[in-house]
LUMLUMVO-963415 format. One record per residue (C-alpha): residue number from 1; residue in one letter; x, y negated, z negated. Coordinates in Angstrom, 3 decimals, decimal comma. Example, Ala and Ser with C-alpha at 12.3 -4.5 7.8 and 13.67 -1.06 7.14 Angstrom:
% residues 2
R	1	a	12,300	4,500	-7,800;
R	2	s	13,670	1,060	-7,140;
***
This chain:
% residues 438
R	1	m	-32,214	59,622	18,873;
R	2	r	-34,060	56,536	19,398;
R	3	s	-35,261	55,551	22,935;
R	4	i	-34,557	52,837	25,184;
R	5	f	-36,898	50,435	26,858;
R	6	p	-35,831	48,685	29,901;
R	7	s	-37,758	45,687	31,648;
R	8	a	-38,512	46,279	35,274;
R	9	a	-35,992	43,876	36,128;
R	10	v	-33,240	45,560	34,162;
R	11	t	-34,632	49,042	35,863;
R	12	s	-34,481	46,942	39,122;
R	13	r	-31,106	45,343	39,052;
R	14	k	-29,175	47,806	36,916;
R	15	y	-30,404	51,090	37,841;
R	16	a	-26,887	52,689	37,530;
R	17	l	-26,700	51,361	34,410;
R	18	v	-30,281	53,076	33,102;
R	19	s	-29,514	56,350	35,176;
R	20	s	-26,083	56,560	33,260;
R	21	l	-27,549	55,984	29,581;
R	22	r	-30,213	58,700	30,683;
R	23	a	-27,481	61,195	31,802;
R	24	q	-25,835	60,858	28,452;
R	25	g	-29,050	61,965	26,691;
R	26	f	-30,872	58,235	25,797;
R	27	g	-34,378	58,677	26,117;
R	28	i	-35,667	56,271	28,335;
R	29	g	-39,357	54,638	27,633;
R	30	s	-41,845	52,898	29,766;
R	31	f	-43,930	50,353	28,689;
R	32	e	-46,859	51,838	31,019;
R	33	t	-46,757	54,992	29,260;
R	34	a	-45,770	53,974	25,631;
R	35	q	-45,293	51,080	23,097;
R	36	p	-41,267	51,106	21,402;
R	37	g	-40,950	52,264	17,789;
R	38	a	-39,710	50,360	15,197;
R	39	n	-36,091	51,768	15,727;
R	40	d	-36,362	51,787	19,763;
R	41	l	-34,140	49,431	21,679;
R	42	y	-35,070	46,773	24,349;
R	43	l	-33,104	46,178	27,541;
R	44	v	-34,158	42,756	28,865;
R	45	a	-32,721	40,562	31,925;
R	46	d	-31,338	37,595	31,139;
R	47	g	-33,959	34,954	30,683;
R	48	e	-36,644	37,258	29,949;
R	49	g	-38,423	37,024	26,526;
R	50	i	-37,112	38,831	23,430;
R	51	a	-39,351	40,289	21,191;
R	52	a	-36,806	42,166	18,672;
R	53	p	-33,558	40,086	18,962;
R	54	a	-31,614	42,464	16,691;
R	55	r	-33,027	45,446	18,829;
R	56	t	-32,389	43,642	21,854;
R	57	v	-29,654	44,021	24,688;
R	58	v	-29,666	41,001	27,410;
R	59	i	-28,286	42,307	30,640;
R	60	g	-26,962	39,527	33,016;
R	61	n	-25,542	39,909	36,602;
R	62	e	-22,744	37,450	36,578;
R	63	g	-19,337	36,964	35,356;
R	64	r	-17,933	39,099	32,550;
R	65	e	-19,580	39,092	29,266;
R	66	v	-19,958	41,414	26,334;
R	67	t	-21,250	40,157	22,640;
R	68	p	-22,143	42,616	20,052;
R	69	s	-25,356	41,664	18,049;
R	70	r	-24,521	39,659	14,927;
R	71	n	-26,685	38,053	12,157;
R	72	g	-29,697	39,378	13,724;
R	73	s	-29,190	37,923	17,042;
R	74	p	-29,372	40,276	20,379;
R	75	a	-26,270	41,949	21,887;
R	76	r	-25,538	40,445	25,205;
R	77	i	-23,666	41,865	28,148;
R	78	s	-23,111	40,484	31,770;
R	79	f	-21,218	42,155	34,668;
R	80	a	-21,243	42,262	38,657;
R	81	a	-21,251	45,303	40,804;
R	82	d	-17,755	45,707	41,319;
R	83	d	-17,579	45,929	37,363;
R	84	t	-20,044	48,243	37,164;
R	85	a	-17,489	51,290	35,201;
R	86	v	-16,446	49,207	32,558;
R	87	g	-19,696	47,334	32,342;
R	88	n	-21,706	50,516	31,747;
R	89	g	-19,062	51,648	29,277;
R	90	f	-19,588	48,678	27,082;
R	91	a	-23,384	48,768	27,404;
R	92	r	-23,464	52,492	26,152;
R	93	a	-20,926	51,058	23,274;
R	94	l	-23,678	48,476	22,240;
R	95	i	-26,504	50,395	22,411;
R	96	g	-25,255	54,216	21,120;
R	97	g	-23,145	52,806	18,283;
R	98	p	-19,648	54,462	17,156;
R	99	e	-21,271	57,922	16,389;
R	100	m	-22,276	58,919	20,220;
R	101	p	-20,085	60,529	22,497;
R	102	t	-18,638	58,518	25,605;
R	103	a	-19,297	60,135	29,080;
R	104	a	-19,038	59,049	32,399;
R	105	d	-17,446	62,108	34,343;
R	106	p	-19,698	64,631	35,578;
R	107	e	-17,711	67,255	33,756;
R	108	s	-17,909	65,504	30,263;
R	109	l	-21,842	64,548	31,083;
R	110	a	-22,191	68,298	31,682;
R	111	l	-20,846	69,360	28,507;
R	112	l	-22,831	66,823	26,509;
R	113	a	-25,928	67,790	28,225;
R	114	l	-24,777	71,795	27,299;
R	115	a	-23,967	70,532	23,260;
R	116	e	-27,295	69,039	23,419;
R	117	r	-29,164	72,246	23,702;
R	118	v	-26,624	74,192	21,427;
R	119	a	-27,854	71,504	18,736;
R	120	a	-31,540	72,801	18,888;
R	121	a	-30,468	76,575	18,639;
R	122	d	-28,624	76,248	15,260;
R	123	i	-25,854	78,722	16,301;
R	124	t	-22,329	78,747	15,260;
R	125	v	-20,123	77,165	17,884;
R	126	l	-16,590	77,397	18,789;
R	127	i	-14,941	74,344	20,416;
R	128	n	-11,644	74,836	22,293;
R	129	g	-9,382	72,207	23,599;
R	130	p	-6,020	70,068	23,516;
R	131	t	-5,535	67,959	20,522;
R	132	g	-7,142	64,227	20,863;
R	133	t	-9,937	65,190	23,662;
R	134	g	-12,817	64,660	21,315;
R	135	k	-13,705	68,096	19,627;
R	136	e	-15,033	66,433	16,250;
R	137	v	-16,821	63,842	18,342;
R	138	l	-18,712	66,842	19,950;
R	139	a	-19,083	68,605	17,113;
R	140	r	-20,615	65,647	15,225;
R	141	a	-23,059	64,984	18,051;
R	142	i	-24,199	68,567	17,901;
R	143	h	-25,083	68,388	14,070;
R	144	n	-26,620	64,699	14,655;
R	145	g	-28,848	66,331	17,286;
R	146	s	-29,865	69,065	15,403;
R	147	v	-32,481	69,750	12,524;
R	148	r	-29,781	69,381	9,997;
R	149	k	-28,894	65,861	10,868;
R	150	d	-29,925	64,491	7,618;
R	151	k	-28,358	66,851	5,481;
R	152	p	-24,154	66,583	5,196;
R	153	f	-21,712	67,065	7,428;
R	154	i	-18,204	68,231	6,301;
R	155	a	-15,149	68,334	8,321;
R	156	i	-12,188	70,296	7,361;
R	157	n	-8,669	70,263	8,835;
R	158	c	-7,637	73,905	7,837;
R	159	a	-4,084	72,968	8,769;
R	160	a	-4,081	69,879	6,277;
R	161	l	-4,925	71,925	3,430;
R	162	p	-2,473	73,738	0,992;
R	163	e	-2,565	77,539	1,816;
R	164	s	-2,313	78,280	-1,898;
R	165	m	-5,622	75,998	-2,541;
R	166	l	-7,473	76,698	0,416;
R	167	e	-9,877	79,392	-0,761;
R	168	a	-10,759	77,681	-3,698;
R	169	l	-11,502	74,649	-1,558;
R	170	l	-13,727	76,364	0,996;
R	171	f	-15,477	78,564	-1,339;
R	172	g	-15,284	77,268	-4,609;
R	173	h	-13,994	78,253	-7,896;
R	174	q	-15,033	78,681	-11,841;
R	175	k	-13,477	77,204	-14,833;
R	176	g	-10,126	78,599	-15,591;
R	177	a	-10,120	80,528	-12,279;
R	178	f	-6,650	79,393	-12,019;
R	179	t	-3,803	77,556	-13,556;
R	180	g	-5,324	73,878	-13,750;
R	181	a	-8,841	74,534	-13,121;
R	182	s	-10,274	72,964	-16,095;
R	183	s	-13,817	72,508	-14,420;
R	184	g	-15,580	74,392	-11,888;
R	185	g	-15,846	73,444	-8,202;
R	186	d	-18,312	74,225	-5,530;
R	187	g	-16,043	74,043	-2,580;
R	188	f	-16,859	72,591	0,713;
R	189	f	-19,497	75,244	1,911;
R	190	r	-21,551	75,016	-1,104;
R	191	a	-21,155	70,960	-0,303;
R	192	a	-22,047	71,317	3,059;
R	193	n	-25,310	73,268	2,197;
R	194	g	-28,194	72,666	4,233;
R	195	g	-25,745	71,024	6,760;
R	196	t	-22,845	71,556	8,931;
R	197	i	-19,093	72,615	8,099;
R	198	l	-16,445	71,737	10,617;
R	199	l	-13,405	74,066	10,201;
R	200	d	-11,051	71,966	12,644;
R	201	e	-7,515	73,844	13,596;
R	202	i	-9,155	77,389	12,726;
R	203	a	-6,347	79,211	14,239;
R	204	e	-4,070	77,981	11,371;
R	205	m	-5,946	79,810	8,701;
R	206	p	-4,153	82,745	7,051;
R	207	l	-5,241	86,072	8,108;
R	208	q	-6,134	86,821	4,415;
R	209	l	-8,482	84,183	4,225;
R	210	q	-10,014	84,904	7,723;
R	211	a	-11,593	88,136	6,295;
R	212	k	-13,263	86,444	3,577;
R	213	l	-14,584	83,761	6,250;
R	214	l	-15,773	86,604	8,152;
R	215	r	-17,833	87,868	5,403;
R	216	v	-19,262	84,559	4,605;
R	217	l	-20,592	84,086	8,086;
R	218	q	-22,115	87,637	7,935;
R	219	e	-23,506	87,440	4,910;
R	220	r	-24,251	83,920	4,591;
R	221	e	-23,054	83,682	0,833;
R	222	v	-19,861	82,884	-0,897;
R	223	v	-18,102	84,241	-3,927;
R	224	p	-16,294	81,311	-5,771;
R	225	l	-12,772	82,170	-7,304;
R	226	g	-13,195	83,618	-10,625;
R	227	a	-16,877	84,762	-9,959;
R	228	s	-18,540	88,161	-9,708;
R	229	v	-22,088	86,932	-8,304;
R	230	p	-22,285	85,549	-4,681;
R	231	q	-23,842	82,438	-3,964;
R	232	p	-26,216	81,865	-1,046;
R	233	i	-25,733	79,043	1,275;
R	234	d	-27,348	77,841	4,328;
R	235	v	-24,594	76,361	6,477;
R	236	r	-24,117	75,838	10,308;
R	237	v	-20,252	76,576	11,160;
R	238	i	-18,580	74,879	14,167;
R	239	a	-15,030	75,696	14,401;
R	240	c	-12,392	73,919	16,613;
R	241	a	-9,110	75,253	17,944;
R	242	n	-6,409	73,596	20,130;
R	243	r	-4,852	76,957	20,776;
R	244	d	-6,030	79,748	22,757;
R	245	l	-7,643	82,019	20,393;
R	246	h	-7,793	85,085	22,835;
R	247	a	-3,673	85,072	22,791;
R	248	e	-3,881	84,518	19,183;
R	249	v	-6,076	87,508	18,918;
R	250	a	-3,579	89,311	21,121;
R	251	a	-0,649	88,325	19,257;
R	252	g	-2,131	89,471	16,022;
R	253	r	-2,392	86,057	14,286;
R	254	f	-5,989	85,835	14,746;
R	255	r	-8,781	88,567	13,602;
R	256	a	-10,869	89,723	16,887;
R	257	d	-14,055	90,298	14,895;
R	258	l	-13,820	86,698	13,395;
R	259	y	-13,186	85,375	16,934;
R	260	y	-16,322	87,210	18,359;
R	261	r	-18,236	85,912	15,319;
R	262	l	-17,454	82,174	15,713;
R	263	a	-17,737	82,451	19,372;
R	264	v	-21,308	82,719	19,603;
R	265	f	-21,393	79,839	21,979;
R	266	p	-18,132	78,878	23,155;
R	267	l	-17,180	75,012	24,280;
R	268	a	-14,186	73,525	25,619;
R	269	t	-13,226	70,328	26,100;
R	270	k	-10,948	69,093	29,022;
R	271	s	-7,628	66,731	29,070;
R	272	l	-8,459	62,995	29,644;
R	273	a	-6,406	63,364	32,966;
R	274	e	-8,733	65,800	34,307;
R	275	r	-11,879	63,493	33,673;
R	276	p	-10,700	60,365	35,158;
R	277	q	-14,027	58,727	35,308;
R	278	d	-14,444	58,874	31,541;
R	279	i	-11,280	56,375	31,262;
R	280	p	-12,835	53,040	32,071;
R	281	a	-15,904	54,211	29,569;
R	282	l	-13,586	54,828	26,948;
R	283	a	-11,658	52,111	27,404;
R	284	a	-14,569	49,632	27,065;
R	285	t	-15,799	51,600	24,147;
R	286	l	-12,645	51,356	22,212;
R	287	i	-12,112	47,684	22,887;
R	288	l	-15,676	47,148	21,365;
R	289	r	-14,353	49,321	18,326;
R	290	h	-11,312	47,533	17,872;
R	291	a	-11,905	43,925	18,537;
R	292	g	-12,956	43,100	15,247;
R	293	n	-14,519	39,870	14,845;
R	294	r	-13,185	38,104	17,716;
R	295	n	-15,573	35,485	19,356;
R	296	v	-14,776	36,720	22,658;
R	297	i	-14,289	40,466	23,390;
R	298	p	-11,666	40,688	26,120;
R	299	w	-12,453	42,381	29,472;
R	300	p	-10,240	44,651	31,301;
R	301	s	-9,237	43,239	34,665;
R	302	h	-9,267	45,704	37,650;
R	303	a	-5,565	45,879	37,887;
R	304	a	-5,626	46,847	33,953;
R	305	i	-7,944	49,804	34,537;
R	306	e	-6,036	51,013	37,740;
R	307	q	-2,892	51,169	35,330;
R	308	l	-4,831	53,134	32,946;
R	309	m	-6,174	55,600	35,642;
R	310	l	-2,734	56,111	37,005;
R	311	h	-1,348	57,391	33,664;
R	312	d	-1,271	60,909	32,922;
R	313	w	-2,420	60,799	28,914;
R	314	p	-0,260	63,402	27,351;
R	315	g	-1,904	62,268	24,019;
R	316	n	-5,526	61,981	25,489;
R	317	v	-8,078	60,135	24,090;
R	318	r	-5,536	59,252	21,024;
R	319	e	-2,911	57,911	23,293;
R	320	l	-5,723	55,824	24,920;
R	321	e	-6,785	54,467	21,610;
R	322	n	-3,298	53,227	20,856;
R	323	v	-2,812	51,676	24,230;
R	324	v	-5,984	49,672	23,880;
R	325	q	-5,163	48,437	20,659;
R	326	r	-1,729	46,829	21,734;
R	327	a	-3,657	45,354	24,754;
R	328	l	-6,000	43,767	22,497;
R	329	l	-2,755	42,313	20,414;
R	330	f	-1,216	41,106	23,605;
R	331	c	-4,406	39,872	25,186;
R	332	g	-4,919	36,037	23,763;
R	333	g	-7,885	35,064	26,323;
R	334	d	-10,918	36,930	27,512;
R	335	t	-8,978	39,171	29,972;
R	336	i	-6,987	41,992	29,282;
R	337	e	-4,588	42,151	32,110;
R	338	a	-2,193	45,044	33,755;
R	339	n	0,679	43,453	31,637;
R	340	h	-0,803	43,714	28,541;
R	341	i	-1,030	47,574	29,142;
R	342	v	1,935	49,457	27,237;
R	343	f	2,481	53,030	27,313;
R	344	d	4,548	55,267	24,976;
R	345	r	6,380	55,965	27,708;
R	346	p	6,922	55,416	31,508;
R	347	v	4,307	56,670	34,157;
R	348	t	5,784	59,660	35,443;
R	349	m	3,098	60,850	38,053;
R	350	t	4,222	60,941	41,562;
R	351	f	0,511	60,866	43,200;
R	352	q	-2,411	58,561	42,710;
R	353	r	-5,525	60,262	41,045;
R	354	a	-8,765	59,658	43,065;
R	355	a	-10,680	56,859	41,309;
R	356	p	-14,311	57,145	42,598;
R	357	v	-15,956	54,736	40,249;
R	358	m	-14,150	51,560	41,763;
R	359	s	-11,892	50,344	44,532;
R	360	i	-8,973	48,384	44,121;
R	361	a	-5,317	47,989	45,234;
R	362	p	-2,819	50,492	43,575;
R	363	a	-0,685	48,467	40,825;
R	364	a	3,026	48,112	41,062;
R	365	t	4,997	50,895	39,616;
R	366	p	6,328	49,394	36,413;
R	367	a	10,041	49,129	35,767;
R	368	e	11,848	51,524	33,569;
R	369	p	11,615	49,988	29,913;
R	370	e	14,207	49,742	27,474;
R	371	t	12,383	51,155	24,437;
R	372	l	8,722	50,962	23,290;
R	373	g	9,806	48,788	20,804;
R	374	n	11,219	46,036	23,080;
R	375	i	8,302	46,236	25,315;
R	376	v	6,075	45,636	22,487;
R	377	q	8,009	42,591	21,196;
R	378	m	8,353	40,796	24,632;
R	379	s	4,693	41,384	25,346;
R	380	e	3,557	40,123	22,182;
R	381	f	5,909	37,201	22,232;
R	382	a	4,023	36,319	25,707;
R	383	a	0,663	36,616	24,444;
R	384	i	1,152	34,270	21,821;
R	385	r	3,122	31,887	24,324;
R	386	e	-0,129	32,139	26,500;
R	387	t	-2,439	31,779	23,778;
R	388	l	-0,970	28,795	22,092;
R	389	k	-0,767	27,252	26,011;
R	390	a	-4,589	27,662	26,258;
R	391	c	-5,250	26,603	22,633;
R	392	n	-3,366	23,253	23,298;
R	393	g	-0,815	24,453	20,629;
R	394	s	-3,484	24,976	17,613;
R	395	r	-2,096	27,643	15,426;
R	396	i	-5,485	28,188	14,031;
R	397	e	-7,247	28,616	17,343;
R	398	t	-4,505	30,839	18,655;
R	399	a	-4,812	32,987	15,381;
R	400	k	-8,332	33,323	15,675;
R	401	r	-8,069	34,503	19,579;
R	402	l	-5,314	36,963	18,705;
R	403	g	-7,477	38,482	16,130;
R	404	i	-4,671	37,957	13,349;
R	405	s	-4,307	35,796	10,511;
R	406	e	-2,359	32,439	10,371;
R	407	r	0,287	33,990	7,998;
R	408	t	0,837	36,675	10,418;
R	409	l	1,303	34,063	13,494;
R	410	r	3,641	32,233	11,476;
R	411	y	5,644	35,420	10,902;
R	412	r	5,682	36,193	14,439;
R	413	l	6,902	32,712	15,438;
R	414	a	9,788	32,793	13,021;
R	415	k	10,944	36,214	14,469;
R	416	a	10,759	34,758	17,986;
R	417	r	12,809	31,788	16,772;
R	418	e	15,723	34,253	15,354;
R	419	q	15,710	35,945	18,852;
R	420	g	16,497	32,568	20,631;
R	421	d	12,975	31,940	21,785;
R	422	d	11,412	29,050	20,210;
R	423	i	7,775	29,487	21,630;
R	424	g	6,321	27,556	18,795;
R	425	s	8,427	24,513	18,791;
R	426	a	6,239	21,348	18,471;
R	427	q	8,078	20,035	21,378;
R	428	n	6,748	22,385	23,785;
R	429	w	3,373	20,951	22,971;
R	430	g	3,382	17,464	21,435;
R	431	n	0,150	16,726	20,607;
R	432	a	-1,991	16,023	17,033;
R	433	n	-3,318	19,867	17,406;
R	434	w	0,031	21,394	16,758;
R	435	a	0,740	18,596	13,779;
R	436	a	-2,461	19,229	11,916;
R	437	s	-2,081	23,037	12,397;
R	438	a	1,715	23,300	11,267;
***
C-alpha cells in the first residue's frame, strides 16, 4: 500500500483524520525521515503549495465540500469539527479508492488489523457473517495485502453455479469429458494459479463435491474431469459463509474434515447495526462511489446521518447502498437532508442506539408510509421541484444537478403532470431560462 505524507499543518489541524487513516492500515510518512515515492500521496492544508496535484488531497477546516481529483487536479475536502465522522469517511474514500475497506468502528478496525496479519501468513481463511456485511471486501483486502496481490483474484459464488457443472467449473475438464465439451477448460482453480480463489456461500456446495475440494486442499492438486493425471496448483483459498458451519456440520450438511481444513484462521464480520460508527463512514464512501460526474458531491446533514443511525439495517451494507442511491436521486443540491432518506420499510426500533461519533438531536419518527413506491415517487417529485427552483427553471442545469439526462427529466415531469402535479409548468418560473431549456 502506498504511504501518505501529511504536512505539519494537516497533522496539527486534522490529527483525528491522520490517526483514523493510520488505524485503517495506511502508512503515514514523515518528511523529516523520508521522501515521498512516485506513488505516495500528499495531504496539504488549504493554501499550502502543491508539488504533485494528481497525488494530492487538499484539506480545509470550514464548510462542507468534497471534490474528487479530475483531469490531474488535486482532490479537495473541507469540513469542521462537528462533521468529522462524515469528513473522515470522505477523506478515506478519496485516498484509499474503491478497493480499500471502510472502517471507523473499533470492532471493524480490529478486524482489519487482524486481516492484515492474516494476509502476510498465506494461510487458508474462513470468513463467516451475515449477507451484505463485506465478506468479499475483506477477502479482497487479504489478497491485496499478500504476496499474491499481483496474481489473479477469482471470486466464485457456489450457490450461483449449476450443481451439475460445478466440478468442471472449479477443477476444469478435458475435451469430450461430458456432452457438449467440445474443448478443454482450465477451471477456476487453475485460472487462479499463483493467486487467490474466493469460494463464497461455501455451505451451498454439495457433499460429494466437498470431498473433492478437501482433496484439493490437502494435496494442492486438481484432477480435471476426464483426466487421470493430477495437475499441481498454487492457490490460496478463502471461503465465505453466511450460515453457522458448526450447525451445518452437526446437521450433516457439511463435512467436518472440510470445515477444519478451511478454518485454519476463522474471521467473522458483524451486522451493520452492531458497528454503528461505520455508518457515517460507509455513507460517505457510497455517496462518493455513486455520485458519478456531479459537479457538486452532496454532503449528508446531521439529521440525515441520525436517520441512518436509528435504522436497524436488516439488509446491512447492501441496504445502506440502496438508501444512499435513492438519497442521491432525491437530492438536487449540495446537502442530503433527512427527507431524502427513504428506507425499504419503516424504522421499527424502539430505542436510540448510542452514537458516539456525533451529538445531534433525535430525528422525528417518520410517519407510516403507504408503499415504498409512493414514497420514492413523492420524494422524487419534491427533489425535482426544489432543484428547478434553485436553478431558476433551467432544465439543463436541473438535470446536471440531479445527475440524470434531460430526457429522463422530461419523462419525470410528464409523469408528474399525469398525476396532477405540474411541477414543470412554465408559469411557475416565468423566465427566459425555462423557455430556452424547454
